[in-house]
Every structure is written in structure tokens, then in C-alpha cells.
N, C-alpha and C positions, 0 to 999 in steps of 0.2 A: 608544629605548624599544621593547620588544617589543610586537608586535600579537598578541594572543591571541584565538583563536576556539575555541569549545566546541560540539561536536555532542552532543545527548542524545536517545537513542531509547528510548522505553518499550515493551517487548514484553510478552507475556503472562507470561513467566517471569523474564526478566532485563531490567534497564535498562542500556544501553550508553553509553559515553562515549568521545569522541575529542577530545583537546585539541591544537590546532595552534599552534605559535609561528612566526609569519610571518617574524620576523627571523632566527632560527637554523635555520628549516625543520625543527625538531624536532616529532615527533608522539608523543603519549602516549595509551595505552589503559587503560580500566578497565571493570569490570562490577560491578553490585550486584543483589541480588534485588529484583524488582518488589514493591512493598508494597501491600497492600489493607487498607482501602478507599481510602487516600490515597496515590496514587503519588508525590506530591512528597516523601514521606519517603525513598523509594528513591533519588530524584534527589540529595537532600542526603547520603545515605549514600555515594553514589558520589563526590560533590564532596569529601567529607571524605577519601576514599581518595586522590584526586588530590592533595589538600593534603599528606597524609602522605608519599606516595611520591615526588611530583615537585615539591613546594613551590608548588603552585598558590595564587595569591591571586586569588580570584574578583572582587575589586574592580578588578583590572587587565585583566579580560577585555573585549575590545572588542565582540564579537558572540557571542551564544548562538543556535544554531539547534536547534529542538526538534521532534520528531515523536512522536506518541502513538497508541495503539490505543484511547484513551478513547471516541471517537465510535462506532467499530465495535462495541466491547464493549457500550456502552449499548443499541445497537439489537439486537444478538444476544440479550442477556440481558433485554431489555425493562425497562431501569432508567432510562429517561428521565423527563422532567417530565410532569405531567398536562397534556395538550394538547387544545385545542378547534380545530375546523376551521370556517371560514366559507366557504361556497360560494354560487354562484348557485342560487336556489331550483330544486329538481328534480335537483340534482347532488350531493346529500348522500351518496349511496352509491357514488360513483365509486371510492373506495378499495377497496371489496369487489367491485364489478362488474369492474374492471380491464379486461383485454382479452378476457375470457371464454375464455381458452386453458387447456388442461390440459397441464402440463409432462411428464406421463407418462400417455399415453392408455390404458395397460394396467393402471394401478393403480386397482382398484375402490374403494379406501379412501383416495383421494388427499386429502392435507392441504394446503390452500392457506395461504400466509403470512398471519398474522393482522395486520390493520391496526394501526398504532401508535395510532390514535385510535378509541375505541369509538363506536358509533352514537349514544349519548345525548349525546355531546359534539360532534356535528356539527349545524350550523344553517345553513339556507338563507335568503338575502336576495334580495328582489325587485330584479332588475336584468337587463339583457341588452345585450351588445355583439356586433356581427357580426364576421366574420373580417377585415374591412377596418378595424375600429376605430370604425365608426359606431354611435352609441347607438340601440338599438332600443327598450329600456325603461329610463327613467331610474332611478337608484338611489333607492330609497324610504328616505330618511334616518330616517323615523319608526320604522323597524324596528331601528335600531342599538341601541336601548335593550335589545332582547332579548338581544344579545350580552353586555351588561353584567350582565344578570340571570343568564345562564348562568355567567359568570366568577365571580360572587359566590356563587351557590348551590353550585357544584361545586368551588370553591377552585382554579380553573384557574391554572396557572403560565405557560402559553405559548399563543399563538394563531397558527394558520396561516390565511392568507387567500388563497384561490385561486378567482378568478372566471373564468367562461367568456370565452375570447378576450381576457383582460387583457394578453396579450403585444402586442396590436395597439392597445390604449388603456388606459393605466394609471390613468386618472382615478378610477374607482370604487374601485379597491383603495387608492389613496392617501388617498381621503376616509375610508375605514374605518380605515386605519392612523393617520391624524391623530386620529380620534375615540378610538381605543383608547389612543394615547399620552397624550392629555389626561386621560381618565377612569380609566385603569389604568396609570400609569407604572411600576408594579412588575412588570407582565406583559411577557414577551418576545414580540415581534411579528415574524412572517416573512411578507412579501408575495411571492407567486409572481413578480410582475413584477420583483423584485429578485433572487430566487433562481435562477429558470430562465425567462427571458422568451422562451419559444418554444412552438411548437405541441405538441399531444398532451396532452389534458386529464388523463389518468390519470397519466402520467409526471410532469407538472408538479405535480399534487396530491400525489403520493407524495413528490417531492423537497421540496416546501414543508413538508409534514407532518413529514418526517424532520428537516428543519432546525430547525423549532420544537421538536420533541421533545427534541433534544439541546442546544439553545442555552443554557438555564439551567445545565445541568451543565457545559458547556464554559466558560461565563462564570465560574462559581464556581471551577473548576479553574485556569484561566489567571490569574484575579485572585489566587488563593491563591499560585500559583507566583511571580507578579510581586512580591507582598508579601514572600515569603520571600527572594527574590533581593535586593530592596531592603534587607531587614534585614541581608543579608551585604555591603551597600555596593556592590552591582552597579549601575552607572550606564550600561552600554552598551546596545546594540541587541538586542532579543529578536525573532527571526524564527521563523516556523512553516513547516514543510514541508507542502505540500499534495499531493494525489493525482496531479497531472500532472508531478511532478518539479521543481517550482519553489517559490519561497519567497514568503510573504505576511507581512504585519504582524500583530501581536497583535490589533489592532482588526479587521483583515480576517478573521482566524480566528474571532473572537467573533461577527461579523456573519453569516458564512456558514460555520458549522462543518462542514457536510456535505462541504466540500472536504478535510477531514482524514480521510475514510474510509479511504484507503489511504496514509496519511501515512508510516508506518514503512517498508513494503515499497518505496515509491517511492524512498526513499533508497538502498536496495540497488541498484535499477536504475541510478540516477545514478552510483553508485560503479562499476558495470559499464561505463557509458559513459566515465567518466573513465579508468579503468585500461585498458579495451580500446583506446581511442584512443592512449593513451600507449605501449602495446605493439604497436600496429598490428594489432590483432584487430578487424576491422570487423563480423564476425558472431559473436555470442556468445549462448549460453543462460545466463542468470543464474539460479543455483539457490540459493535462500535458505531454509535450514532452521533454525528457531529452536527454542524450547522448547515452542511450542504448535502451530504449523502449518509447512508448507513451501510455498513459492510459486516459480513460474518466470516469467520474462519474457524477451522476445527483444530483442536489440540488433541491428538490421539496418542495414548501411551506416553504422555509428557513431551511430545514433540510436535511442531507445526508441520502441516502437510505442504510439501514443496512440489511445484509443477514447473515445467519448461514451456508451457503453452499459454500464452497470454495475448489479449487483444487490447489495443488502446483506441480511443476516439470512436466508439461504436456509434453507428447511425441510430440503431435501436438498442437502448441501454441493456436490455435483458435478452438480446438475441445473439447467440453464438454465431460467429461468422460475419457479423455486420461491422466489425472493426478492422483495424490494421494489425496484422499478426507480428509479434516479436518474440522470438524464442530466447528468453532469458530466465534464469532461476528466480522464481517469485513464490512467496507464500500463497498457497491456493486460497483465494478469497472470492466471495461472491458479493456483488453489490445487490443489496436486498431491499432497497427502498429509499425513502426520502429522509432528509435531514431537517433540523429545526427551521431552517429558512426556506424550505421547499414550499412552493406556492400552491394553494388549494383553489379550485375553481369549479364551476358547473360547465360541462362541455356542451357541444351542440346537440347531444342526445338527451340533455337534461339530467346527466349523471354527475355525481360528485367525484372529482379526480384530484390527486395530489402529485405534484412534480411533473416531469423531472426537473424543470427549471427552478432556480433558487433566487431569493432576494439577496443572498450573499450578505456581506457586511455593509454594502453600499447599494441601495439605501437601507437594506435590511428589512426585517418584518415591520409591520405597521406599528407594533407596540414599542419598537426602538425609538419612535418619534424622530426619525432622521429623514423623513420624506417618503417612506414607503407607504403605499395605500392598499396593496393586495394582501389578502389573508394568507397566513402561513401556518405551519404546524406549531411554531412557538406561540403565535397569537391564540390558537385553539387551546393550547395547554394553559395559557394564562387565564383565559375566560373560564376554563373548567376549574380553576382554583389550584392547579398543581404547582404553579410558579408564584413566587412572591414578588410583586412589582417593585417593592422597596428593598429586596435583598438579592437581586440578580447580580451575579459576580460579586457576592459578598457585600452588596449595597453600593458598589462603585459605579453601577449603571442603573438608572431609574427607568423602569418600564411604564408604559401608559396602558392601563387596562381599557380605558375609554376608547383609545385608538384601535385596540384589538377588537373590541365589541363592534365598533363602527365598520371595520373592514369585513368582519365575518357577516354582519347583518346585511351590508350592501352587496357583497359578492356571492354569498352562499344562502343565507337564511331567507331573504326576500325572494330570490329566484325559485327556491324550492318550496316556499310557503311553510317554513317550519321555524321554531324558536332559535334564538342565537345559541342556547345551550345544546340543543339537539344538533345544530349544524357543527358546533365545535366538537361534540362527541363523535359525529360522523367522520370528521377529519382524523381524529385520534384513532378511531377504530379501523379506518381504511389503512392507515399507515401500519398499525399493528398486524392486521390480517395479511397485508402484502409481504411484510417482513417475515412473519411466521411461515407462510406458504413457501417462500423462496428458500428459507433456511431448512425447512423440512425436506424439500426436494434435493437440496445440496447434500444433506446427510444421507438420504436414501440412495442417491446415485453412487455413493461410495460403499454401499452394501451394509450400512450401519443403521441402528435404531435411534431416532431422536430422543426417545425416553431414557436412554442410557447416558445422555450428556447433560450435565449441569450447565448453567449459563453463567458467564461472567460478563457483566455489562459495564460499559464505560463510554467516554465521550460526553460532551456537554449535555446532550439530550438523551443519551442511552438510558440512564437510571430512571428517567421519567416514563419511558415506554417499555422497559424491560419486563416488568411484572406481567403486563398484558401479553407480550410476546411469549414469555416463558409458560404462561398458563395455556396458551393455544398449542404449544409444543409438548405439553405434559412433562415439562422438565421437572426433575425431582427437587432441585434447589437452585438457588441463585446467589452469586457473589457480587457485591458491589465493593471493589477494592478501595483502599486508601488512595485518595487523589484520583477518583474515577474520571473526573472531568478533564484530567490531563494525562491519562494513562499511557497514551502513545509516547509522550515525551519521557515518561518514566521507563518505558520499554527500551528507549534508546540507551539508557544508562546501564541496562543489564544485558546488552547484546555484545557479542564478541567481534573482534577484528577478524576478518576472513578473506580468503583469496580463492577464486575458482578459475580453472583453466580447462578448456575443452579442445578435443582433437578428433576429427572424423577420420576413421580408418576402416574402410568397408571391405571386409574379408569374411569368408566362411570360417567358422570356428575350426574346422579341420585343416584349413589352409594357412592359419596364422603363422607368421614368423615371430616366435616368442621373444627372441633377442631384440627385435625392433620394437615390439610392444613394451618390453621392460625398459628400454632406453627412453622412449618418449614419456612413459609414466614417471620415471625417475626424474627427468628434466622438469616435468610439470610440477612434481612434488617439491623439487628444489626451489623453483620460482616461488611457490606458495610459502615455503618455510622462510625464505628470505624476506618476503613482504611482511608476514605476520611478526617475525622477530624485530624488524626495523620499526614497526608501528605500534607494537603492544609491549615491547621490551620483555616478552615472555617466551620461554623456550619449550614450554609444555604444550605441544600442539596436538590437535585431533585431526587425523588425516582420513578422509573419506574418498574411496575410489568406486565409481559406478560405471556401467556401460549400458548403452541402449542396444537392445537385441531384438531380432525378429526371425520368423521363419523366412527362408529365401523366397522372394517373390511378393512378400507382403509390403504394404505401403506405410505401415506404422510400427513403432517399436514399443517395447516395455523396458523399464529400467531395473537392473538387478545390481546388487553389491558384488564387487570383485573380491576374491579371496586376498587376504593379506600376504605380504612377502613377495618373493620372486615368483612370477608366473611361468608355467611350463605346460607341456602337453599332458603331464600327469594330472593336471587340474581340470582337464576338459569335462570329465564326468561331473565334477563338483559344480562347474559353471552351468552345464546343461541341466543338472538337477535343480539349481536355483531358478533358472528360467522357467522350467516346467512347473515348478511350484507356484510361481507368480502367475503364469499363464492360466493354470487350472483355477486359481483363485478368481481370476477375472472372467474366464470363458467356460469353465467347467469341463475342459477337455484339453488334450494335447494332440499334435499331429506328428506322430512318431516317424513317418516315412520321409519327412521334409527336413533337409539340413538347416542348421542354425547359422545366422549371419550376424556378425558384430558390426555395429555402425558407428556410434559416437562414444568416445571415452571421456569421462569427466573426473577431475581431481579437485577436491576442496580441502584446503588447509585452514583450520580454524583455531584461533587462540582460545584461552580459557574464558568461560563466561564469568563476567564480574559478579562477585557476591556482595550484596549490600544488606544491611539491617536497617529497618526503617523506624524512626521515631518521629512522627509528624509534629512539626512546630506550628502552632496556630496562634493567632492573636485574639482568641475568644475573650470576651469581657469577663464572663462568669462561668467557670467550668463545673460548678456544683448544681446548676439547674439545667436538667435535660429538656424539659418541656418549655418551649418558648411561648406557647399560646395555642390558640385554635384557629382553624380556617375552614370555611365551607369549600368542599371539593365535590365535584359532580361525578357520579359513577352510573354506568348504564343500568345496573340492577336496581338502584335505589333513588336516583336523582341526587340532590345535594345532601351531604352529610357533614356534620361538624367533626373535623379530624384534628387530633393532636399534632402539633408541629414540633419536631424534635431537633435540637442542636446536635449535630453529629459529634462535635468535639467534646460534648459533655456526657455522652452516653457511657454507662458503666458496662464493663465486659461481662459477657455471659448472662445478662439479664434479659429474659425473653419477653417480648412485647407483642401484643396482638394488633393486627391491622383492622381497619384501614388507618394508615398513618402517613405523614409527610416528614421526611428527614432532610434538613437543609445543611448544606456546606457551601463554601464560597464558590467552588467551581461547578457544582451541579446540584440537582435535587432528586431525591429518591422517593418514588411513590410505591407504597405497599398497599395492595388492594384488599378487598374483602377476603376473609378466611386465610390471610397470610400471617405468618409469625416471623419476627426477625430478632436478631441479637447481634451484639458486637463481639467478635472474637478477640483473643489476646493481642493480635497484631492490628487491631482497629479496623478490620474488614467487616462489612455488614453481610451477614449470612441470612438469607430469606428462605424459609421453608414453605414450600408451596402447598 
């Protein structure tokens, strides 16, 4: 009996599907438009397409892995639940005070991110715990009734509880949580000691508020999805992709939905890890350009870069500090530009700009002919001849070149006094330049050279723009993987089940109680082992232990790996050496006379990474003819040129072909520019030599 696995990735414009048959090693791809306000409709539209094209029986699927932009969109659009915040009395305004930093010191009219919870829904409770967990002021339980009054008066749907220093002593938060669960079972409750049990009051309050804000919405969505799958007789396992590139359960996603913030893009990075390791590319720049945004992430030495510093809902998309902080493990990605649906316009200064707003899937770009009238990146690509109006999504969606020409002429060409083709090329080049500049800075900030990273491009629009971006970065080569248009959904299927637990214990290295440290590390590891075993049925676990350290008196930490086995004072020099090596790498010095301080400990238990072999199943009519015909495509160096259009499914392996060329497949289109050479490797990936 075949073992079927299905990856489903909901993007801002399209919902992507990858179906894998473990027995035959066959892999099948599909796309459908993302539906609003209920994205599950788009999911089942895609499932119906898989049923028609490939005979899918959803009741025989063993595992579904799902990723979604639902949480991110709810925060950006401020469409979450009505939420209250319970804090230690005197700390009700921490969400607005923040760090008192200006993300742009020269902006006299600076707009700070608006808190998710308004001032009238924040309430202080009398209690106090010190940094070591000692109770200074007992919790005044008589005040808990005031929380009930606020919930009933304001019709509150969710409550975030974040008390001062609760990371060191959870008792007061748990007492409030039990009270709310008893008196208001219909209200979602988020305790900071469960969401982010570590130091830094502002970040912890922000993360807990964010979790509570999106929890009812996520609960309703995932419950609705599960019910619809049950109605289709699906009885398998439903797993959810989270931001650090691993999988959690449905229950885990409902409990801590903020882990889904970068759910979809994380899948793309994991696809980069899988394909890069398979092709022996250890250093890759993953370039993911979809319908709404474009993002980049680095794969260094075969692993994605993980960070615990992340911002959601930025006021200024590319300004650090302009968003709401949330300290969760997330693959370090940078949003580097526009997506296919991003709107191009001439601003008040007479300059051509692109984004950040998007036409999304409704009404979509003008060429979709669904009511959109504003020019977008997709309209520009169609006018330039890069896209085939009769073969978009494999011919299942007809585009209108006439509508694209009209939109670009009316909104860009006429105001600037240039031709439609020049206007379209201007849009295309601006997007490429912006993305290349942002990616270059991202790599340089990590102390690495962009020229040492090959690029892997995916997403519906990524292969159209990747050649231009790679050339600007002087990348040596480029990979367009099998199923590039749905790579994030593919990444879901090659990601492991994992569990991470954190514990803040602030002590000088010389003052640590090693028995206490070993006890809580063992407990965290045991919890992780149990979770992974229960949800992956595998006992071969990878355990990672790290600690955030700093010199005493510093405000920020760096992360080092903790030695394996039982820790003791005998390992102090080893831990110190690891810290100094990492500190020197970053700052080119050490401060020998200052003692070291341990801050936050993290344990991750990860199951084995699924291993799959891919044999793409296509419904191409004739696999013997690689050249489908010719099409005029516009290049800035030459103007229009007649380019061969190749059917990706009919290309022969290891046959080198010179550009310019257009390679079409159902989920995306690859553009190979002038002086580029490409070939298909044995695994059906397109390799482009720059």
C-alpha cells in the first residue's frame, strides 16, 4: 500500500500543494488561488485538482503537513481577537513604553507600531516576584474579580497574562490562569511562562499579547480545516510547519500559534537545505518570490541560520525596530522586496516605485482579468514576454496581456512619458535591484561574501527574476529545483518533528549550581523526547543544548553550544573557551577581566529528517519535443529578442543550452538571460551557469 504525504502551503496569492507517494517515489504538484476570507476553500479547490489530475484519494493520505500566513496576516492587518492584558500593577504600559528606542532617529514624524491591546483593556494586579523567583508581594486574589468584570464588560475573547519575573516563578501566573479557566472557559488564555519563559519584560509581554491576539482565530481556522478533512474521510496525521523549520502537532500550533509567524517561508528554506545537501551545495542563498513578497535566507554549511530575534507587523517593512518583537526560534530571513502581485506606481516625486502593497489574489494583477486595474510586477513580466498568457498555471488560468498593457500604460508609461516596454522593464529592474541590494547587505552583515553563495530560486515568481538578481550579486551559479513554484510545500515534507524548551536561569558561570542545571536540562530533554517519539514514531533523536551568555553587565547575549553529557565545574573552561571564540568572531576581542554570566538555556529535541527520492510525475503531452516554440522577450541590453521556449518536462539531462531562453512548467517560468547557460541535472533540477 502506498504511503502518501501531502504538503499544503497557503500564500498571500496562491495555495501550493505537493503530493508525495513514498512507494513509487512519485511527486505531484498543484496550485490554486488563495481564497478570502476562508483559506480552507482554496485548500479543497487544490485537493479537487489533485483528485482530477492524479487520482488522489485523500482518505489514503498518511500525513498532511500544513503551513499558513494566517498568523502573520492577522497581526499585519490587525484582525485578531479582542484581547486583554493582565500585568503586575505598574507595568500596564510596557507595550507602549517598549525599549524607548527610535528606529529612525532622523524621522521627525516617526510612527511607532501600535500595540495589539489598547490601554483600556490592560489591567494591573498586585503581586511581585524578584529575579530569583522569591515572592516579594503575594498575589492579591481578591483583585482577580476585576479581570472578570473587564472580560464581561468589554466582551473580551482572549487574555494575555504577563507578570514581572514570572520566568523565575510561575505560581502567580498559573493561579490567574486557573481562575480564568474556571470562570471564563470560553476565553483563550496565554501565560507568558508558557509562551516565552525568559527575561526581558517588553519582549515577553509583546510575545504573550501576540499569542493571545491570534489564538482564537488560529483555533477556529485549524478546527475548521480538521473538520473538513474529516468530512473527506482523512484519518491520518496533521502536522504544522513552524518558524524554525520543524513540525509540530495541531494541538501545539493551537496552544502557541505565534510559532506559525514564518510558517510558509520556513518551508522554502528547508527545501533549500534538502536540495542543497543532495546536490553538494553547502552554501546557498535561498530566494523565495511569491505573489505578495520576496524573502531570502542563507544556508551555511548545509544548515539554515536560526535567530531568536524577530519582529512582526513592521510599520516600515525594512526598518529594524519598527515592528512588534517576539523572541521565538525562527529561520533568519530577510524580506527583500516585492512579489508578483506588488503594485507599481509613480509617486508624488515622479519616481517609479514598487510595493509594498499587493493586489493579492483578489482582485489580483490587472492581467488576471478579475477586476484589478493597477499595474503589478506580474503585469510587467507578461508585457516583457517572460510569461505566457495561455500557459499560466499550466494553462488552467488565462491571462490578459491587453489588460496588463493598459494598466502599465495608464499608471506608469503615460505619467513618465516613456513606452510601455520601458515602463515594464523599469518595474522589473527596480524589483531586481532592490532584492539584490537587500540580499547583499544581509550576507555582508554576517561577515560573508555574496560571491561565495550560489542561489536557489523558487516561488511562483522567483525563477522569473532570479537570473537578474543572481547577476547583480555575482553569484557563480543558480539552481531552479524541481517544483520551484511550490518549493515551500515540498520543504514541509522534508522537515523533522521537533520540540524546543527554554529556561532562564541567570547566574555567573562561577556561581552555578551544576546539580540544579543538570536537573532542569534533563527535564527539558525528557519532555522533548516524549513529544518527538509520540508524534514521529521515531526513537533516533538529535538533541541540541545551547545557552545564551554575556559578560556581566552587558545587555545582550550570544549563543554557544553546551558540552554533551553531565555538566560540572570541570567544564567551565570549555564553556568559557566556546564563548570567547564566538565573541572574538563577532567583535575581534575578549574582555578577560569581566566574569561570564549564563542567562537562558535552550534544549531542542529533533526527530530524523525525512528522506525522499523524487521522480516528478507530469501530464505533459509529448516528452520528446523540448522546444515548444519561440516568443519575443524584452531585455534591457537588446530590446525584444526571439527566444526559444522550452518545456521543462521534455528537457534531456546534461544537455547544455545557451540563453537567452524561457523554460516553462506548470507552476512557474524560468528566464535565462543573455550569456547564461543552463542544463538539467539527473534529478531534473535546472542548473544555470552565470
